[in-house]
Every structure is written in structure tokens, then in C-alpha cells.
N, C-alpha and C positions, 0 to 999 in steps of 0.2 A: 774802135775803128769801124766805119760803116761797112755793112756786108758786101756791097758792090766793090768797094776798094779792096776788101780782103780777098775776094775772088780773083781780082786782077793781080794782086800780089802773089797769090798761090799759083796762078797760071804762069807768072814769070819764074817762080821757083821751080815749077815742073820743067820749064824749058831749059833752065840751067842744069837741072838734074839730067835731062836727056843728053845735053852736050857732054856732060862728064862721063856718063856710063855707056854711051853708045859708041862702040868701036868701029862702026861702019858708016858713020856720018849719016844715019838714017833717022827720021823723026821717031820719037818714042812711041807714038800712037800706032805706027806700023808694026813695031814689035808687039804691041798689045793685040793687034788684029790678027796676026798670024803666028804660028808656031814653026819657025824656021828650023830645019834639021841642023843648021849650022850654029844655032843659038843655044848656049848652055842653059839648062833649066835653072840652075842656081843663080845665074845672072838675071834671068827673067824674074825670079822671086825677089831678088834684091831691088829690081826696078819697081815691082809692085809694092813692096814695102815702102820704098821711098815716096811713091805717089800717094799712098795712104797717109804717110807721115806729114806731107805738106798740103794735101787737099781735104783730109777728113779729120785727123786728130785735132787740129786747132778749132774746128767747128764744133766738135763734140765736147769741148771744155765748157765750164760753167759760165764763161764770159759771153757766150752766145745764147740768145733766147731759144726756148723750145720751138717756137713758131718757125724761126729760121732753120733750126736743125731739122725740122720735119721736111721743109721744102728741099733742103740740100740733100738729105739722105734719100728722099723719094726720087729726086733727079738721078742720083747715082744708081739707085736700085733698078729703075726701069731701063737703064742702059745695059744692065746685065741680062742677057736674053736666056730664055729657057731652051732646052734641046729642041731639035726639029720635030715638029708634030705636036708641040704643046698646045693644048686647048684649055681655055678657061671661060667659065660662064658664071654669072651671078646667081646666088641662091640665098634664101633666108633660113637660118637654123634656129627655130624658136624665137624669131625676131632679131637674131644677130645677123647682120649682113656678112656674107662670106663668098669665097670663090670655090668653085668645083673644078679641079685641075686634073686633066687626064693626058696621057700620051698613048695613042692606040686604043684598043678595046680593053677596059679594065675588068678585073675579076668581079663577078656579079655580087658576091656575098661578103666581100671584104672591104674594109675602109681604113684610111689613115686620117687622123685628125692632126693637122699641123698648126702649131702656135708660134707665130713669128716673133722675132726679137725686136729690139729697139728700146731697151731700158724701161719698159712699161710706159714710155712717153712718146715714142717715135714709131714710124714705119707702118706698113699696111700689107694686106694680102697681095695687092697689085705689084708692089715693089719686091716681092719675094718669088716671082715665077722662075728665076734662075735656079732656086733651090727646090721649090715644090714641084716644078716640072721634072727635075731629075729624080726626085723621090718617086714620082708617078712612073717614070720610065724604068727605073731600076727595080721597082717592086711589082709593076704590072697592076697596081692598085690605085683607085681613085683617091685623090688627096683633097680633103675639105679644109679650107683655110679661113677661119672666122676673123673678121675685123673687130676684135674685142675693144671695148672702150679703153681709152688711154688717160693716164695722169698728165698734167695735174688737174684737168677738168674732172676726171673720174678716178679718184684714188681707190686703193684696196677697200672693199673686195670686188670692185666692178669687173676687173679682168677675169678673176676667178669665177665669178657668177656667170659671165658670158661663156667661158670655156666649158663650164658644167652644163649650161643650156645647150651648147653645140653638141657635146657628147651625148646628152640625153636625147636630143633630136635624132641623132644617128640610130640610137636604140629604138626610138619610136618608128623609124623607117623599116624596122625588122632586121637590122644589121646586128649580128651577134658576135662578130669577129672584128674587133676594132683595136688598132694600135694608136698610140699618141707619140708625136715627135715635136721637137722644138729646139730653137737655138737661143743662146744668151738669155734674156729675160723670158723668152718663150720656153726655154729649157727649164728654168725655174718654175714657170707656170705649169708646164707639163707635170713636173714632180708634185707640185701642190695640188693639181687636179686629181692625180692618182691617190694622194693622201686623203683628200676630201671625199672621194668616192668610197674609199675603204672605210673611213670613219662613219659614213652614212649607211654602210651596209649594202651598197649598190654593186652591181656587176663591175668587175675591174677591167681595164684595158688588158689586152693580151701581152703587150710589151711596150717599152719606152725607148726611144732613140733620142739622145741628148747631145746637142752640139754646143760645146763651150757653155754649159749651163751656169746661169747666174743664180746661185742658191744661197749666197751669204751676203745680204745687203748691208750687214754690219762691217764687212770688209776686214775680217780678222785674220785672213790668210796671209802667209809670209810674202807671196808674190805681189800683193798689193803695194809692198814696199820695195822688193828686190827687182821687179820688172817694170818699174815706171818708165825708165828710159828705153828698155828693150821693146815694149809694146808700141807698135807704130800707129795704133788706132784709138785706144781707150785710155783716158786719164782718170786717176782716182777722184779728182774734184768733180769731173763731169758725172761719173757714176754715183758719187755721193749726192749730187743735186737730183738726179733721177730717183734715187732710193728714197730721199726724203719726200719728194713730190708724190711718190706712190704710197708710202706707208703713212704719210700725214702725221697723225698723233699716236700711232702705234709704235712700239719699240722696233728697231731695225731687225732684231732677231726673232720677231714673231714667226712661229713655225709655218704659217701659210703664206708669209711674205718671203721668208728665208727658210725654205724647206730642208736645208741642211740640218736645222735644229729640230725637225719633226721626228716623230717615231716612224722609222722606215720599215718596220716589220710587216711582212705580208704583201709587199709590193711586187709587181711583176718583173720579169727579167729586163735588164736595161743594158744598153750599150752606149758608152760615152766616148766622144771624139773631142780632142782639145789640142790647141797649138802650144808649143813650148815657150813662145815669146810673149804670151799675154798675161796681163795682171790677174785674170780670172783663173789661171792655171790651178791655184790652190783650191778653188771651189770644186773643181773636178776631182782632184786627188783626195780631198777630204770627203767628198761624197762617196767615192769608191770605197774608202776605208769604212765609213759609217754604214753604208749599205751592206757591205760584206759582213760586218760585225752583227748586223740585224738579220743575217741569213738570206739576203737577197742575192739572186744570180746576177752578178754585175761584172761587166768587162769594160776596160778602158784602153784606148789607144791614144798615145801622145805623139803628135806629128812634129818632128824636129824642124826647127827653123820657121814654123808657121805661126801666123797671127790669129787674132780673134775673128771668128766667122769667115775664115778663108774659103769656106764652101760657097760663099756668095759669088766668088770669082771662079767658079768651077769651069766656066767656059774658057778661062785663060790659064788657070793653074791646075796642073795635072793632079796634085794632091787633093784639091777640092773635088774634082770629079771622082777620084779614087775613094774618097771618104763617103760621098753621097751614094756611090754604087754599093759600098759595103753596108752602109746604114739601111738602104732600101732592101738589100738582100736579106739582112738580119730580120727586118720587120716581116718580109714576105715569108721567110722560113718559120717564124713564130706564129704568124697567122695561119699558115697551112697546117702546122702541127695542131693548133687549137681546133681548127675546123675538122680535121681528121679524127681527133679525140672525141669531139662532140657527136660526130656522125656514127661512131662505133658504139655509143652508149644508148 
């Protein structure tokens, strides 16, 4: 089906959904724009899930080209605004284009490196300000967001090389207290970056914050089968297409592509947030178990009823804002402890 016709069809389906779920005869976009005290949060979440199911999930399947997926997800991403006071400027991190995102005056000697999601094939720093701005606000730390190279044009190890170049650039600026965060594929890339730094004998990040990390491109987890219908956003066939484009000729369980299968010993503390309805739930649960077995300080919170990357809708969904506030607070706490420990030695 031509993309334009598909968008028209999805728009009609959203209107039908609005008529079915709206008990006040008011357009669905008004419910999205305001948080009425008379509107039940569970009903709002059902509405958001329905909108994702009809406007995003069909596009993210293997039937659509990566080019169209990029345009559509960018359009949706820039519609999600960051918190008031979000500022972003362009910078180069060892040749990797990036955004420098702040809210207010950031701490002078701390940094967060944020690796965006998108299945290693989609999305950009510009489309993630709803997330990175809230990380900057909740942590009080500047957030550096590289536009790492994407598959299929640039398969592994391009994304990992760019993430390492960005991290090393921060070190070259004299920053010694750095945390890394990421969502979905960016969460997997965050973990792979920490593994690569450890193996190279380089200074490690202070902590890792992982949002629904995609760490098993081989899709061996149970929820890849049990949550196919429950997940309103991601389909196994779409994820498989991105995985093969990224790994190219490598096995899907290569430890730097699927860091669930890497040696996790010696990694920094990590906090994982994941939704109960997503096919990637198994990735987070398995990662927690393997990291704990390796002696890593790891915590996980599963948000009941929530979908993949619900933090992107933090301006609309209270759980998204709650998650980003907690993740930003976790990173700031770890950064402050690390800085205090270094100053006392």
C-alpha cells in the first residue's frame, strides 16, 4: 500500500478510536494535549496504546522501507516536546555530529552521554529531545547526544565506533565523571560501549541507565512470542529486519551486537526500566539476571501496563515522566558519589 494512502487509512482509524473511547464527545487530540483532572489515567494510557497500535506499529513492520520509517518516526519524535527551558545546540564529538542538551545551568564537571534508540536503523538526536531534555532537567547535568551512524548504510561496528569516539571526546574535554544512558537499541549500544571500554582497559562510565534495552538481537526471549499481540508498537518481523541490517554477516548473538551474551563482569551500576507489555521485556529480565550473576549492581523496574519506550511520551504519560525523573536522579547520585570519592583521594 502506498505510504500516503496508509497514513490516510491510519488517520481514519484514529478517528474511529476517538469516537469509541471518548466519553465526552471531545476530539482525541484534546485529551492528548491536556491532563484533565476528570480523566482517568488508565483511560488515557489505553488511548495512547491505541494510537500507537494504529499509527506506529504498522509502519515499523518489515513491509515498510527504512527510508519511510525514518521520516515517520522523525515526524512523531519532534512532536514530543522537551520540558520548558530545554536548550540544544550542535557540537562535534571527535567528528561525530551531536547535540548538547541542557535545562538551566548544568553541573560543570559532570556529563551524561545519551545513545538514542531506533533499532540501529532509525531516529536522531533531534527527535529525542523529549527524553534528553528530561534527563538534563532531572539530573542537572548536560546531556550529549551523538548522531551515530545508522544501518543499513553503516552496519556494526559503525554505531559502536561512534559511541566510543563520543565518550573519548568527553574524556578529552577533561570530564572524569561520565554516565551513559540509552533506550532500546541505544540501551544495547550503551551496554556494548561499557563492555568495549572495559575490554580496552579504558576508564569506565560511572553508571548506566537503560530504557527497554535491546540486548538480544537473536530474539530468544519468551516475550518475543508471548507479547506479540500485547505490544502496541514493535513487531518481531520489524525487529528482525533491523537486526539483520545492523549485524550484516555477523551472528545475531555476537556479544558486541547482542551484549546480553557478553561477559558482564566489572561493569558499573545499572538501572533498567521496562514496560510490561513489550516484546523486549525478556531482554531486560535476562539482562538483570545475567548482570547480577556477574556481580554487577543492577536494579530493574517493570512498569505495569506500559509499552516500549513510553518515556518518549513523558509529556503526556505520567509514568514516562516518573521514569525519566528516577533515571536522571539515579545517574546524578552515582555521578556525585564518584566525584566525591575522587576528590577525597
